[in-house]
TORPA-4810 file (N, C-alpha, C, O; in nm, 3 decimals):
<nodes>
NODE_1_0.094_-0.100_0.066_0.016_0.012_-0.019_0.071_0.138_0.000_0.083_0.178_0.115_X
NODE_2_0.106_0.211_-0.098_0.152_0.316_-0.105_0.133_0.424_0.020_0.079_0.394_0.126_X
NODE_3_0.180_0.540_-0.007_0.176_0.622_0.135_0.034_0.686_0.113_-0.044_0.700_0.207_X
NODE_4_0.005_0.724_-0.012_-0.122_0.811_-0.082_-0.257_0.719_-0.008_-0.347_0.760_0.064_X
NODE_5_-0.232_0.589_-0.055_-0.350_0.509_-0.031_-0.345_0.500_0.095_-0.441_0.559_0.143_X
NODE_6_-0.249_0.434_0.205_-0.232_0.474_0.347_-0.365_0.601_0.369_-0.482_0.591_0.408_X
NODE_7_-0.293_0.705_0.328_-0.316_0.837_0.390_-0.484_0.868_0.365_-0.558_0.927_0.444_X
NODE_8_-0.527_0.802_0.216_-0.659_0.803_0.186_-0.807_0.719_0.271_-0.929_0.731_0.284_X
NODE_9_-0.678_0.621_0.316_-0.772_0.495_0.401_-0.791_0.549_0.540_-0.898_0.543_0.601_X
NODE_10_-0.694_0.597_0.580_-0.670_0.666_0.721_-0.813_0.761_0.734_-0.909_0.745_0.809_X
NODE_11_-0.784_0.890_0.609_-0.881_0.930_0.592_-1.018_0.903_0.615_-1.080_0.966_0.702_X
NODE_12_-1.061_0.833_0.559_-1.213_0.765_0.508_-1.212_0.657_0.673_-1.328_0.628_0.702_X
NODE_13_-1.144_0.619_0.741_-1.191_0.553_0.827_-1.210_0.654_0.958_-1.291_0.625_1.046_X
NODE_14_-1.134_0.769_0.962_-1.137_0.915_1.057_-1.274_0.945_1.029_-1.346_0.971_1.126_X
NODE_15_-1.340_0.948_0.877_-1.517_1.013_0.860_-1.549_0.890_0.889_-1.635_0.920_0.972_X
NODE_16_-1.550_0.804_0.888_-1.655_0.710_0.918_-1.674_0.660_1.056_-1.782_0.616_1.095_X
NODE_17_-1.566_0.667_1.131_-1.527_0.716_1.286_-1.648_0.821_1.354_-1.731_0.802_1.442_X
NODE_18_-1.612_0.958_1.257_-1.713_1.059_1.276_-1.850_1.034_1.224_-1.936_1.093_1.289_X
NODE_19_-1.886_0.976_1.141_-1.997_0.944_1.082_-2.094_0.861_1.201_-2.212_0.885_1.231_X
NODE_20_-2.002_0.752_1.260_-2.048_0.682_1.358_-2.119_0.762_1.472_-2.232_0.770_1.518_X
NODE_21_-1.988_0.823_1.496_-2.021_0.916_1.610_-2.165_1.004_1.589_-2.253_0.948_1.654_X
NODE_22_-2.209_1.108_1.528_-2.285_1.161_1.526_-2.454_1.152_1.502_-2.550_1.209_1.553_X
NODE_23_-2.433_1.019_1.367_-2.551_0.922_1.332_-2.588_0.781_1.371_-2.700_0.733_1.354_X
NODE_24_-2.479_0.714_1.429_-2.498_0.604_1.487_-2.473_0.471_1.361_-2.411_0.483_1.255_X
NODE_25_-2.527_0.374_1.400_-2.499_0.315_1.280_-2.643_0.265_1.181_-2.647_0.205_1.074_X
NODE_26_-2.758_0.321_1.272_-2.865_0.261_1.145_-2.896_0.430_1.057_-2.980_0.431_0.968_X
NODE_27_-2.829_0.546_1.089_-2.796_0.665_0.955_-2.660_0.664_0.937_-2.614_0.776_0.915_X
NODE_28_-2.572_0.564_0.940_-2.443_0.564_0.868_-2.465_0.540_0.748_-2.539_0.446_0.719_X
NODE_29_-2.399_0.633_0.636_-2.390_0.564_0.501_-2.238_0.610_0.440_-2.154_0.688_0.484_X
NODE_30_-2.242_0.547_0.348_-2.125_0.592_0.237_-2.101_0.724_0.202_-1.990_0.777_0.190_X
NODE_31_-2.251_0.792_0.181_-2.219_0.933_0.103_-2.154_1.014_0.235_-2.064_1.097_0.229_X
NODE_32_-2.223_0.967_0.358_-2.176_1.070_0.470_-1.998_1.088_0.462_-1.934_1.190_0.434_X
NODE_33_-1.947_0.952_0.495_-1.826_0.899_0.481_-1.753_1.011_0.382_-1.670_1.097_0.412_X
NODE_34_-1.811_0.980_0.252_-1.746_1.065_0.118_-1.733_1.199_0.141_-1.628_1.260_0.125_X
NODE_35_-1.876_1.264_0.191_-1.866_1.421_0.236_-1.756_1.452_0.324_-1.679_1.546_0.308_X
NODE_36_-1.752_1.348_0.440_-1.655_1.430_0.525_-1.521_1.419_0.497_-1.436_1.502_0.530_X
NODE_37_-1.503_1.332_0.444_-1.370_1.242_0.383_-1.268_1.327_0.258_-1.151_1.339_0.220_X
NODE_38_-1.444_1.384_0.225_-1.363_1.441_0.030_-1.324_1.334_-0.048_-1.264_1.343_-0.155_X
NODE_39_-1.356_1.245_0.001_-1.330_1.127_-0.115_-1.473_1.050_-0.148_-1.571_1.039_-0.074_X
NODE_40_-1.453_0.996_-0.292_-1.569_0.951_-0.395_-1.645_0.842_-0.337_-1.576_0.751_-0.291_X
NODE_41_-1.735_0.833_-0.330_-1.811_0.715_-0.249_-1.811_0.588_-0.349_-1.845_0.482_-0.297_X
NODE_42_-1.774_0.587_-0.495_-1.695_0.484_-0.588_-1.536_0.427_-0.500_-1.499_0.314_-0.468_X
NODE_43_-1.479_0.545_-0.485_-1.330_0.481_-0.363_-1.388_0.396_-0.270_-1.381_0.273_-0.277_X
NODE_44_-1.453_0.468_-0.172_-1.476_0.401_-0.037_-1.568_0.269_-0.068_-1.554_0.183_0.019_X
NODE_45_-1.692_0.223_-0.211_-1.713_0.109_-0.216_-1.597_0.028_-0.299_-1.630_-0.090_-0.308_X
NODE_46_-1.493_0.052_-0.351_-1.380_-0.016_-0.373_-1.286_-0.095_-0.290_-1.238_-0.209_-0.290_X
NODE_47_-1.276_0.034_-0.203_-1.161_-0.023_-0.139_-1.250_-0.088_0.003_-1.175_-0.150_0.078_X
NODE_48_-1.357_-0.083_0.037_-1.468_-0.171_0.154_-1.564_-0.224_0.098_-1.642_-0.139_0.056_X
NODE_49_-1.608_-0.373_0.068_-1.657_-0.474_0.023_-1.807_-0.431_0.084_-1.898_-0.498_0.036_X
NODE_50_-1.834_-0.364_0.148_-1.967_-0.340_0.205_-1.909_-0.204_0.298_-1.799_-0.160_0.331_X
NODE_51_-2.028_-0.174_0.314_-2.082_-0.080_0.447_-2.025_-0.112_0.578_-1.949_-0.041_0.642_X
NODE_52_-2.077_-0.247_0.615_-2.048_-0.299_0.695_-1.900_-0.323_0.716_-1.862_-0.326_0.833_X
NODE_53_-1.837_-0.337_0.646_-1.713_-0.362_0.628_-1.641_-0.213_0.647_-1.522_-0.235_0.671_X
NODE_54_-1.655_-0.135_0.646_-1.607_0.026_0.708_-1.637_0.056_0.838_-1.569_0.121_0.918_X
NODE_55_-1.750_-0.001_0.854_-1.760_0.038_0.973_-1.698_-0.063_1.072_-1.682_-0.018_1.186_X
NODE_56_-1.662_-0.181_1.053_-1.592_-0.252_1.133_-1.439_-0.194_1.136_-1.368_-0.191_1.237_X
NODE_57_-1.414_-0.160_1.041_-1.265_-0.133_1.004_-1.213_-0.013_1.111_-1.117_-0.005_1.188_X
NODE_58_-1.321_0.072_1.077_-1.306_0.203_1.193_-1.343_0.184_1.327_-1.294_0.246_1.422_X
NODE_59_-1.435_0.095_1.336_-1.399_0.051_1.482_-1.297_-0.009_1.549_-1.263_0.018_1.664_X
NODE_60_-1.227_-0.123_1.449_-1.115_-0.160_1.531_-1.010_-0.089_1.513_-0.917_-0.105_1.592_X
NODE_61_-1.000_-0.012_1.424_-0.875_0.111_1.374_-0.877_0.188_1.520_-0.783_0.203_1.599_X
NODE_62_-0.985_0.222_1.528_-0.995_0.327_1.664_-0.948_0.241_1.758_-0.838_0.280_1.796_X
NODE_63_-1.001_0.085_1.842_-0.993_0.050_1.957_-0.888_0.003_1.922_-0.841_0.000_2.036_X
NODE_64_-0.783_-0.050_1.840_-0.649_-0.080_1.819_-0.534_0.021_1.842_-0.415_-0.010_1.850_X
NODE_65_-0.590_0.156_1.853_-0.505_0.277_1.869_-0.488_0.277_2.035_-0.386_0.279_2.104_X
NODE_66_-0.634_0.274_2.074_-0.653_0.312_2.217_-0.619_0.183_2.315_-0.567_0.192_2.426_X
NODE_67_-0.644_0.105_2.271_-0.580_-0.031_2.360_-0.497_-0.123_2.340_-0.555_-0.215_2.282_X
NODE_68_-0.392_-0.145_2.358_-0.283_-0.167_2.295_-0.263_-0.324_2.407_-0.333_-0.361_2.502_X
NODE_69_-0.133_-0.392_2.341_-0.113_-0.505_2.453_-0.019_-0.510_2.582_0.095_-0.548_2.557_X
NODE_70_-0.040_-0.486_2.691_0.079_-0.449_2.781_0.178_-0.558_2.814_0.157_-0.679_2.815_X
NODE_71_0.276_-0.501_2.839_0.420_-0.647_2.879_0.455_-0.566_2.966_0.546_-0.493_2.928_X
NODE_72_0.395_-0.537_3.138_0.476_-0.501_3.234_0.567_-0.613_3.329_0.590_-0.594_3.449_X
NODE_73_0.615_-0.733_3.251_0.656_-0.812_3.317_0.582_-0.919_3.428_0.642_-1.005_3.493_X
NODE_74_0.469_-0.896_3.431_0.404_-0.982_3.543_0.255_-0.940_3.508_0.212_-0.837_3.456_X
NODE_75_0.180_-1.070_3.558_0.043_-1.069_3.503_-0.026_-0.945_3.602_-0.094_-0.871_3.530_X
NODE_76_-0.027_-0.918_3.695_-0.106_-0.840_3.772_-0.087_-0.706_3.707_-0.190_-0.640_3.694_X
NODE_77_0.043_-0.646_3.657_0.049_-0.539_3.643_0.036_-0.554_3.447_0.063_-0.451_3.385_X
NODE_78_0.004_-0.656_3.381_-0.076_-0.653_3.280_-0.206_-0.598_3.282_-0.249_-0.492_3.237_X
NODE_79_-0.279_-0.722_3.365_-0.410_-0.684_3.348_-0.451_-0.530_3.399_-0.553_-0.469_3.369_X
NODE_80_-0.340_-0.482_3.487_-0.413_-0.343_3.547_-0.384_-0.256_3.433_-0.473_-0.176_3.406_X
NODE_81_-0.286_-0.256_3.365_-0.257_-0.154_3.236_-0.370_-0.208_3.126_-0.424_-0.130_3.047_X
NODE_82_-0.404_-0.373_3.130_-0.547_-0.301_3.013_-0.635_-0.301_3.094_-0.740_-0.319_3.033_X
NODE_83_-0.657_-0.289_3.227_-0.816_-0.210_3.235_-0.767_-0.073_3.274_-0.858_0.006_3.298_X
NODE_84_-0.672_-0.037_3.284_-0.631_0.111_3.253_-0.665_0.166_3.160_-0.732_0.269_3.161_X
NODE_85_-0.616_0.097_3.042_-0.620_0.162_2.915_-0.765_0.113_2.862_-0.818_0.194_2.787_X
NODE_86_-0.829_0.011_2.884_-0.984_0.012_2.841_-1.103_0.137_2.914_-1.215_0.177_2.880_X
NODE_87_-1.026_0.164_3.007_-1.105_0.302_3.082_-1.079_0.431_3.005_-1.143_0.525_2.958_X
NODE_88_-0.968_0.395_3.013_-0.919_0.522_2.880_-0.991_0.515_2.762_-1.047_0.621_2.734_X
NODE_89_-1.006_0.432_2.690_-1.102_0.420_2.583_-1.255_0.433_2.626_-1.310_0.507_2.545_X
NODE_90_-1.333_0.392_2.714_-1.435_0.372_2.778_-1.441_0.580_2.844_-1.557_0.622_2.847_X
NODE_91_-1.387_0.632_2.866_-1.371_0.766_2.915_-1.389_0.868_2.782_-1.452_0.974_2.787_X
NODE_92_-1.337_0.828_2.688_-1.320_0.884_2.583_-1.489_0.887_2.512_-1.554_0.783_2.513_X
NODE_93_-1.535_0.987_2.465_-1.659_1.003_2.419_-1.653_0.923_2.294_-1.766_0.886_2.265_X
NODE_94_-1.561_0.881_2.205_-1.589_0.783_2.140_-1.628_0.662_2.154_-1.731_0.599_2.127_X
NODE_95_-1.516_0.635_2.208_-1.482_0.505_2.308_-1.657_0.454_2.389_-1.714_0.346_2.372_X
NODE_96_-1.690_0.533_2.445_-1.846_0.525_2.522_-1.950_0.515_2.387_-2.048_0.440_2.385_X
NODE_97_-1.921_0.580_2.304_-2.004_0.550_2.223_-2.025_0.424_2.162_-2.114_0.339_2.170_X
NODE_98_-1.907_0.435_2.090_-1.907_0.263_2.042_-1.952_0.150_2.174_-2.035_0.061_2.155_X
NODE_99_-1.900_0.165_2.271_-1.929_0.044_2.356_-2.105_0.069_2.348_-2.164_-0.027_2.300_X
NODE_100_-2.186_0.179_2.387_-2.325_0.190_2.363_-2.342_0.101_2.235_-2.380_-0.015_2.222_X
NODE_101_-2.307_0.181_2.157_-2.363_0.121_1.996_-2.347_-0.010_2.017_-2.453_-0.071_2.032_X
NODE_102_-2.239_-0.079_2.024_-2.248_-0.239_1.975_-2.331_-0.325_2.103_-2.315_-0.445_2.125_X
NODE_103_-2.419_-0.238_2.178_-2.496_-0.343_2.283_-2.642_-0.317_2.261_-2.722_-0.375_2.334_X
NODE_104_-2.696_-0.213_2.140_-2.780_-0.131_2.128_-2.857_-0.219_2.027_-2.813_-0.224_1.912_X
NODE_105_-2.951_-0.279_2.055_-3.014_-0.349_1.900_-3.019_-0.209_1.789_-3.033_-0.088_1.807_X
NODE_106_-3.000_-0.287_1.679_-3.000_-0.192_1.562_-3.118_-0.261_1.452_-3.174_-0.371_1.451_X
NODE_107_-3.126_-0.147_1.368_-3.234_-0.207_1.264_-3.130_-0.237_1.091_-3.164_-0.284_0.983_X
NODE_108_-3.016_-0.189_1.140_-2.877_-0.189_1.042_-2.804_-0.309_1.055_-2.771_-0.355_1.164_X
NODE_109_-2.772_-0.374_0.918_-2.709_-0.525_0.914_-2.583_-0.506_0.951_-2.517_-0.599_0.998_X
NODE_110_-2.532_-0.382_0.935_-2.398_-0.364_0.981_-2.313_-0.384_1.128_-2.198_-0.401_1.169_X
NODE_111_-2.453_-0.370_1.176_-2.398_-0.471_1.326_-2.452_-0.554_1.366_-2.560_-0.539_1.424_X
NODE_112_-2.394_-0.675_1.348_-2.488_-0.784_1.372_-2.388_-0.898_1.489_-2.280_-0.852_1.525_X
NODE_113_-2.415_-0.993_1.526_-2.377_-1.074_1.597_-2.209_-1.103_1.537_-2.113_-1.122_1.613_X
NODE_114_-2.202_-1.101_1.389_-2.046_-1.145_1.405_-1.976_-1.023_1.403_-1.858_-1.025_1.437_X
NODE_115_-2.039_-0.892_1.361_-1.958_-0.791_1.364_-1.901_-0.822_1.537_-1.785_-0.855_1.564_X
NODE_116_-1.996_-0.806_1.622_-2.022_-0.809_1.761_-1.846_-0.892_1.817_-1.747_-0.862_1.884_X
NODE_117_-1.882_-0.968_1.761_-1.779_-1.088_1.770_-1.641_-1.061_1.720_-1.549_-1.096_1.794_X
NODE_118_-1.610_-0.998_1.590_-1.521_-0.987_1.557_-1.482_-0.872_1.611_-1.359_-0.860_1.604_X
NODE_119_-1.554_-0.753_1.680_-1.472_-0.642_1.770_-1.448_-0.729_1.873_-1.350_-0.682_1.931_X
NODE_120_-1.492_-0.860_1.946_-1.461_-0.871_2.066_-1.323_-0.963_2.087_-1.256_-0.981_2.188_X
NODE_121_-1.303_-1.023_1.930_-1.186_-1.129_1.903_-1.048_-1.009_1.938_-0.939_-1.038_1.987_X
NODE_122_-1.098_-0.862_1.893_-0.945_-0.785_1.920_-0.910_-0.831_2.080_-0.800_-0.874_2.115_X
NODE_123_-1.027_-0.812_2.169_-0.977_-0.803_2.293_-0.910_-0.972_2.366_-0.827_-1.009_2.449_X
NODE_124_-1.005_-1.029_2.273_-0.975_-1.186_2.312_-0.810_-1.209_2.293_-0.742_-1.254_2.385_X
NODE_125_-0.773_-1.185_2.204_-0.622_-1.179_2.112_-0.524_-1.152_2.195_-0.414_-1.207_2.206_X
NODE_126_-0.602_-1.007_2.293_-0.466_-0.920_2.365_-0.477_-1.019_2.509_-0.375_-1.047_2.573_X
NODE_127_-0.564_-1.050_2.534_-0.582_-1.119_2.683_-0.510_-1.236_2.648_-0.436_-1.248_2.746_X
NODE_128_-0.475_-1.362_2.543_-0.402_-1.455_2.487_-0.245_-1.422_2.497_-0.159_-1.506_2.525_X
NODE_129_-0.223_-1.294_2.472_-0.079_-1.267_2.461_-0.037_-1.242_2.583_0.078_-1.267_2.618_X
NODE_130_-0.128_-1.187_2.663_-0.080_-1.147_2.816_-0.132_-1.331_2.883_-0.046_-1.356_2.967_X
NODE_131_-0.184_-1.395_2.879_-0.155_-1.508_2.938_-0.048_-1.600_2.891_0.025_-1.651_2.976_X
NODE_132_-0.032_-1.624_2.773_0.057_-1.664_2.708_0.208_-1.644_2.800_0.285_-1.724_2.852_X
NODE_133_0.203_-1.505_2.789_0.358_-1.454_2.862_0.337_-1.520_3.015_0.425_-1.583_3.075_X
NODE_134_0.208_-1.495_3.065_0.193_-1.550_3.212_0.251_-1.682_3.250_0.325_-1.709_3.345_X
NODE_135_0.190_-1.778_3.134_0.218_-1.923_3.138_0.379_-1.935_3.153_0.450_-1.999_3.231_X
NODE_136_0.411_-1.842_3.039_0.570_-1.888_3.042_0.648_-1.840_3.161_0.767_-1.869_3.166_X
NODE_137_0.594_-1.771_3.258_0.632_-1.717_3.373_0.625_-1.798_3.483_0.694_-1.795_3.584_X
NODE_138_0.510_-1.892_3.445_0.432_-1.986_3.562_0.395_-1.887_3.678_0.443_-1.893_3.791_X
NODE_139_0.307_-1.798_3.636_0.209_-1.698_3.726_0.054_-1.775_3.715_-0.028_-1.771_3.807_X
NODE_140_0.034_-1.834_3.606_-0.098_-1.840_3.563_-0.147_-1.990_3.617_-0.069_-2.081_3.590_X
NODE_141_-0.260_-2.022_3.685_-0.319_-2.123_3.695_-0.348_-2.223_3.575_-0.406_-2.168_3.481_X
NODE_142_-0.324_-2.340_3.561_-0.353_-2.412_3.463_-0.522_-2.408_3.390_-0.551_-2.391_3.271_X
NODE_143_-0.623_-2.432_3.519_-0.739_-2.442_3.511_-0.804_-2.310_3.403_-0.916_-2.321_3.353_X
NODE_144_-0.736_-2.217_3.383_-0.827_-2.035_3.374_-0.858_-2.070_3.238_-0.776_-2.111_3.155_X
NODE_145_-0.981_-2.052_3.221_-1.029_-1.993_3.054_-1.034_-1.865_3.055_-1.119_-1.804_3.121_X
NODE_146_-0.910_-1.784_2.952_-0.851_-1.664_2.900_-1.011_-1.603_2.882_-1.039_-1.519_2.968_X
NODE_147_-1.088_-1.625_2.810_-1.223_-1.597_2.802_-1.300_-1.513_2.886_-1.342_-1.398_2.875_X
NODE_148_-1.309_-1.638_3.011_-1.374_-1.587_3.149_-1.274_-1.491_3.177_-1.316_-1.380_3.143_X
NODE_149_-1.183_-1.485_3.214_-1.099_-1.438_3.252_-1.084_-1.284_3.188_-1.028_-1.192_3.247_X
NODE_150_-1.141_-1.277_3.066_-1.142_-1.142_3.032_-1.251_-1.067_3.068_-1.254_-0.949_3.101_X
NODE_151_-1.360_-1.165_3.056_-1.510_-1.096_3.085_-1.477_-1.059_3.237_-1.504_-0.941_3.260_X
NODE_152_-1.429_-1.125_3.339_-1.454_-1.127_3.513_-1.338_-0.946_3.479_-1.367_-0.875_3.575_X
NODE_153_-1.272_-0.897_3.421_-1.210_-0.798_3.404_-1.255_-0.669_3.329_-1.245_-0.559_3.383_X
NODE_154_-1.298_-0.685_3.221_-1.393_-0.569_3.113_-1.538_-0.578_3.191_-1.574_-0.474_3.245_X
NODE_155_-1.614_-0.681_3.201_-1.751_-0.660_3.215_-1.771_-0.529_3.352_-1.868_-0.453_3.346_X
NODE_156_-1.691_-0.521_3.445_-1.755_-0.444_3.513_-1.705_-0.295_3.473_-1.754_-0.211_3.549_X
NODE_157_-1.632_-0.250_3.390_-1.541_-0.168_3.303_-1.637_-0.076_3.242_-1.652_0.045_3.256_X
NODE_158_-1.726_-0.199_3.140_-1.830_-0.177_3.050_-1.957_-0.145_3.081_-2.027_-0.062_3.023_X
NODE_159_-1.997_-0.242_3.216_-2.134_-0.179_3.307_-2.123_-0.032_3.330_-2.194_0.048_3.270_X
NODE_160_-2.032_0.001_3.418_-1.999_0.114_3.461_-2.012_0.211_3.348_-2.062_0.322_3.363_X
NODE_161_-1.975_0.177_3.261_-1.944_0.266_3.122_-2.095_0.305_3.059_-2.130_0.420_3.032_X
NODE_162_-2.158_0.211_3.046_-2.266_0.196_3.014_-2.401_0.276_3.105_-2.485_0.357_3.068_X
NODE_163_-2.382_0.227_3.205_-2.504_0.270_3.300_-2.489_0.390_3.344_-2.581_0.437_3.411_X
NODE_164_-2.358_0.479_3.316_-2.336_0.643_3.396_-2.246_0.724_3.300_-2.171_0.690_3.208_X
NODE_165_-2.269_0.809_3.338_-2.186_0.922_3.213_-2.075_0.984_3.303_-2.006_1.081_3.277_X
NODE_166_-2.073_0.904_3.420_-1.933_0.921_3.485_-1.802_0.882_3.436_-1.820_0.780_3.369_X
NODE_167_-1.661_0.917_3.438_-1.537_0.843_3.417_-1.527_0.726_3.497_-1.571_0.711_3.611_X
NODE_168_-1.453_0.626_3.410_-1.433_0.505_3.508_-1.308_0.519_3.560_-1.207_0.516_3.489_X
NODE_169_-1.307_0.537_3.694_-1.208_0.573_3.803_-1.094_0.491_3.781_-1.136_0.379_3.750_X
NODE_170_-0.940_0.494_3.784_-0.816_0.442_3.775_-0.840_0.314_3.870_-0.843_0.193_3.847_X
NODE_171_-0.859_0.400_4.000_-0.864_0.310_4.126_-0.943_0.179_4.130_-0.919_0.071_4.185_X
NODE_172_-1.064_0.231_4.042_-1.160_0.097_4.005_-1.089_-0.020_3.922_-1.097_-0.141_3.942_X
NODE_173_-1.009_0.058_3.812_-0.966_-0.036_3.737_-0.866_-0.129_3.780_-0.842_-0.229_3.712_X
NODE_174_-0.784_-0.097_3.923_-0.662_-0.139_3.986_-0.755_-0.244_4.055_-0.739_-0.365_4.039_X
NODE_175_-0.875_-0.176_4.151_-0.916_-0.303_4.188_-0.972_-0.427_4.162_-0.979_-0.533_4.225_X
NODE_176_-1.026_-0.372_4.010_-1.092_-0.495_3.943_-0.943_-0.610_3.905_-0.935_-0.728_3.938_X
NODE_177_-0.846_-0.535_3.834_-0.769_-0.616_3.807_-0.698_-0.682_3.941_-0.642_-0.791_3.924_X
NODE_178_-0.697_-0.647_4.019_-0.628_-0.715_4.178_-0.708_-0.826_4.153_-0.658_-0.923_4.096_X
NODE_179_-0.846_-0.828_4.194_-0.916_-0.939_4.203_-0.930_-1.034_4.071_-0.939_-1.156_4.090_X
NODE_180_-0.932_-1.002_3.988_-0.899_-1.099_3.858_-0.741_-1.165_3.893_-0.733_-1.287_3.909_X
NODE_181_-0.650_-1.102_3.902_-0.532_-1.149_3.931_-0.516_-1.246_4.068_-0.419_-1.311_4.105_X
NODE_182_-0.628_-1.231_4.120_-0.624_-1.311_4.272_-0.671_-1.442_4.220_-0.632_-1.549_4.267_X
NODE_183_-0.762_-1.431_4.113_-0.881_-1.538_4.100_-0.811_-1.638_4.024_-0.831_-1.757_4.047_X
NODE_184_-0.713_-1.592_3.918_-0.655_-1.640_3.839_-0.488_-1.682_3.811_-0.418_-1.736_3.725_X
NODE_185_-0.475_-1.613_3.959_-0.233_-1.660_3.938_-0.234_-1.772_4.029_-0.297_-1.802_4.131_X
NODE_186_-0.154_-1.818_3.969_-0.111_-1.925_4.091_-0.065_-1.917_4.233_-0.109_-1.986_4.325_X
NODE_187_0.063_-1.794_4.243_0.055_-1.774_4.341_0.088_-1.605_4.368_0.189_-1.547_4.330_X
NODE_188_-0.044_-1.534_4.456_-0.046_-1.432_4.481_0.063_-1.307_4.597_0.033_-1.188_4.605_X
</nodes>
């Protein structure tokens, strides 16, 4: 991909994210993204197979930029950093809007169970890396199911963000990460 193509793609993804933020999934349109990005609708349709794919790429691109895989050298540190990273994402208006959009039923075919699953896979991939490192350091109990541990870590933060307009507090993140670490660590 050339620098020009990468720049156009980034411009389109930023515009798609802005379109989602303003209108949500139900009123999202390729034409709206084209207008915001000053790119042609034909370019967008050639670059993305569907509206759904453009939405998913915009959501994933933003999430990947905001939530990185920590490597602190300890399971507790990694879970704490992941929780803090997720809180920063959820405390940002764009991240909170995305979180709410993904749980609200939509008339649009763009946000279906497959889209939600693909989005969730990003978080699963992150926890798999964290757990692989923890297993190599012999910190992780052998019976731990990564998906369940990820749900234990992220659900309290998402629940708080979904039901309040208050920011997710870093101390809350640390407390949740500490509880999860105690549940899954060989020796705490």
